[in-house]
C-alpha positions as CSV (number, residue, x, y, z in Angstrom):
1,M,6.4,-0.3,-22.8
2,S,6.3,2.1,-19.8
3,H,2.9,2.8,-18.4
4,R,2.1,6.4,-17.1
5,R,-0.2,6.9,-14.2
6,S,-3.5,8.2,-14.9
7,K,-4.1,11.8,-13.5
8,G,-7.1,10.5,-11.5
9,A,-5.2,7.3,-10.2
10,M,-4.3,6.9,-6.7
11,A,-1.8,4.1,-5.6
12,A,-3.2,1.7,-3.1
13,S,0.0,2.0,-1.3
14,S,-1.1,5.4,-0.2
15,Y,-3.7,3.6,2.0
16,R,-1.1,0.9,3.4
17,V,-2.0,-1.7,0.8
18,T,1.1,-3.7,0.3
19,A,1.4,-6.9,-1.7
20,D,2.8,-10.0,0.0
21,D,3.3,-8.4,3.2
22,G,0.9,-10.8,5.1
23,A,-1.1,-7.9,6.5
24,D,-4.9,-7.6,6.2
25,D,-5.5,-5.0,3.4
26,T,-9.2,-4.7,3.9
27,A,-9.1,-1.3,5.7
28,G,-6.7,0.2,3.4
29,L,-8.7,-0.7,0.3
30,Q,-12.0,0.5,2.0
31,K,-10.4,3.9,2.7
32,A,-9.3,4.2,-0.8
33,I,-12.9,3.2,-1.9
34,D,-14.4,5.8,0.6
35,H,-12.0,8.4,-0.6
36,I,-13.2,8.1,-4.3
37,K,-16.8,8.1,-3.2
38,S,-16.4,11.3,-1.2
39,D,-13.8,13.4,-3.1
40,C,-13.4,12.1,-6.6
41,W,-16.8,10.7,-7.8
42,P,-18.4,14.0,-7.9
43,N,-16.0,15.3,-10.5
44,A,-16.0,12.0,-12.5
45,G,-17.0,12.1,-16.2
46,F,-16.8,9.9,-19.2
47,N,-13.0,10.4,-19.8
48,R,-12.2,11.1,-16.1
49,L,-12.9,7.9,-14.0
50,P,-11.5,7.4,-10.6
51,L,-9.0,4.6,-10.4
52,I,-7.2,2.7,-7.6
53,E,-4.0,1.1,-8.8
54,L,-3.2,-2.1,-6.9
55,P,0.2,-3.5,-6.7
56,A,1.4,-5.0,-10.1
57,A,2.9,-8.0,-8.7
58,G,2.1,-10.2,-5.7
59,S,-1.1,-10.6,-3.8
60,T,-3.1,-8.3,-1.5
61,S,-4.9,-9.8,1.4
62,P,-8.5,-8.5,2.1
63,S,-10.1,-10.5,5.0
64,R,-13.7,-9.4,4.0
65,S,-15.5,-7.6,1.2
66,T,-15.3,-4.0,0.7
67,S,-18.1,-1.9,-0.6
68,T,-19.3,1.4,-1.8
69,P,-23.0,2.6,-1.2
70,A,-24.9,3.0,-4.2
71,S,-26.4,6.6,-4.7
């Protein structure tokens, strides 16, 4: 079965999040979350939710928690 990318999805790799590279992925994940908060969330709806696609295989390496402010 092939999986198609959701129209609203963004690849974490666009923010330099790469599985199994040994690098800290925290900043890239936070940038992706911040992008959704500022640019995607205002246009979200029941059938149109923002999505960050993480690498399908391997492990990412955040060194701390990421967050988005509630509003």
